[in-house]
C-alpha positions in Angstrom: 128.6 -30.2 61.4 129.7 -28.2 64.4 130.5 -31.3 66.4 132.4 -32.8 63.4 134.6 -29.6 63.1 135.0 -28.7 66.8 133.9 -31.7 68.9 131.5 -29.3 70.7 128.2 -30.5 71.9 125.3 -28.7 70.2 121.8 -28.9 71.5 118.7 -27.5 69.8 115.5 -26.6 71.6 112.3 -25.5 69.9 110.0 -22.9 71.5 107.0 -20.9 70.6 108.4 -17.3 70.9 104.9 -15.8 71.0 104.3 -17.2 74.5 106.6 -15.9 77.3 105.6 -18.8 79.5 106.9 -21.2 76.8 110.1 -19.2 76.6 110.6 -19.4 80.4 109.8 -23.1 80.4 112.2 -23.8 77.6 114.9 -21.8 79.4 114.4 -23.8 82.5 114.7 -27.0 80.5 117.9 -25.8 78.9 119.4 -24.8 82.2 118.4 -28.1 83.8 119.9 -30.1 81.0 123.0 -28.0 80.2 123.7 -25.8 83.2 124.1 -22.1 83.1 124.0 -20.6 79.7 126.9 -18.2 78.9 125.9 -17.2 75.4 122.5 -16.4 74.1 121.9 -15.6 70.4 118.6 -13.9 69.7 118.1 -14.5 66.0 114.4 -14.8 65.6 112.5 -12.6 63.3 109.6 -12.6 60.9 108.3 -10.2 58.2 104.7 -9.2 57.3 105.4 -9.3 53.5 102.8 -6.6 53.1 102.5 -2.9 53.3 101.4 -1.5 56.7 97.9 -0.6 55.6 97.4 -4.0 54.1 98.7 -5.9 57.2 96.0 -7.2 59.5 96.3 -6.0 63.2 96.8 -9.6 64.4 99.8 -10.0 62.0 101.3 -6.8 63.4 100.8 -8.1 67.0 102.6 -11.3 66.0 105.5 -9.4 64.4 105.9 -7.4 67.5 105.7 -10.5 69.8 108.4 -12.3 67.8 110.7 -9.4 66.8 110.6 -7.4 70.0 109.1 -9.1 73.0 110.7 -12.5 72.5 114.1 -10.9 72.7 113.2 -9.4 76.1 111.8 -12.6 77.4 114.8 -14.8 76.3 117.3 -12.3 77.6 115.4 -12.1 80.9 115.3 -15.9 81.2 119.1 -16.2 80.9 120.6 -12.9 82.1 120.4 -13.7 85.8 122.8 -16.7 85.5 125.2 -14.6 83.4 125.3 -11.9 86.0 125.6 -14.4 88.9 128.5 -16.1 87.1 130.1 -12.8 86.0 130.3 -14.4 82.5 128.1 -14.3 79.5 127.3 -12.8 76.1 124.0 -11.8 74.5 124.0 -11.4 70.8 121.1 -9.7 69.1 120.8 -10.3 65.4 118.3 -8.3 63.5 117.3 -7.8 59.9 114.7 -5.8 58.1 112.3 -7.1 60.8 
């Protein structure tokens, strides 16, 4: 739809946000295929769907990995190019998560 409306090229990459190594590998793949990234939209987030005392520790760790740490790792993966090129934007979108 974006390409139809703007003629822009849109590429989608899937990555496991729990593993920083996967994030860094995907970032390298993106940069190799597309060149320096000038806009990063951090829009990942998950909910537990349960009250804190009913939420297993592993689920809390997963929530933290996706909702907090993944934002740091994706930002770290792309920020260097943005600084080097003196151009770039990072958009952090959050919700209840």
